[in-house]
N, C-alpha and C positions, 0 to 999 in steps of 0.2 A: 571471257565466257567461251566455253567449248561448244562448237557446233556439231561435233561428232559424238556419238554414243557408242559404248562398248557392249557387245553381245557375246554370248558363248553358244557354240553349236556343237552338236554331236553328229558326225557323219561317218559313213563306212570307210574302211581303209583304202579301198580302190579309188574312191572319190578324193580322199585326202592326197594320195600319191599323185593323182592326175593334176590336182590343184598345185601341189608343190612343184611338179615338173613344169607346168605352164608358168608358174611364178618365176622359175629360173629361166625358162626359154625366152619369155617376153620381158623379163626384168621388171616385173610388176609385183608389188607386195600382195600377199594373199588376201589381205583386207580389201585392197583395191579390186582384185578379181571378184571377191564376194559382193562388193558394192555394185559393180557393173552387172553381175549376174542377177542380183535382186532387182536392179533397175530395169533390166531387160525383161525379167519375168513379170514385173508389175505393168510395164508398158504393154506386153503381149496380152495379159489378162484384161487390161482396160480396153484394148482394141477388140478382143474377142467379145466382151460384154457389149461394146458399142455395135459391133456387127450383128449380134443377136437382137439388139434393140431396133436397129434399122430394118432387119428382116421382119421382125414382128410388126413394125410400122408399115412396111410395104404390104404385108398380108392384110392389115386393117384397111389400108388405102384401096387394095384390090377389092375387098368386100364392099366398101363404100361405093366404089366406082360401079361395081356390078349392080348394086341396089339402085343407084342413080340411073344407070342404063335401063334397068327393068322398069323404073318409074316413068322414064321418058318414053319408052316403048309402049307402055300402057296408055299414055296420053295420046300417042299418035294413032292408036288403033281405033 
């Protein structure tokens, strides 16, 4: 059973030439370069989404902390 799938892409000529040159320079197949590029892009997107989620959570935590502080302050007055 094949674990790899074949895809077809359309890219501009400059990108193609850069990929071809990198393939020769690093002695890596163009498909391997594409695989690594896709993996890096997916990792970056996942990290960006996680960072946004953590930021949203920290904002929610800040609001809750301010509400709790205000409630405690009212109790002490």
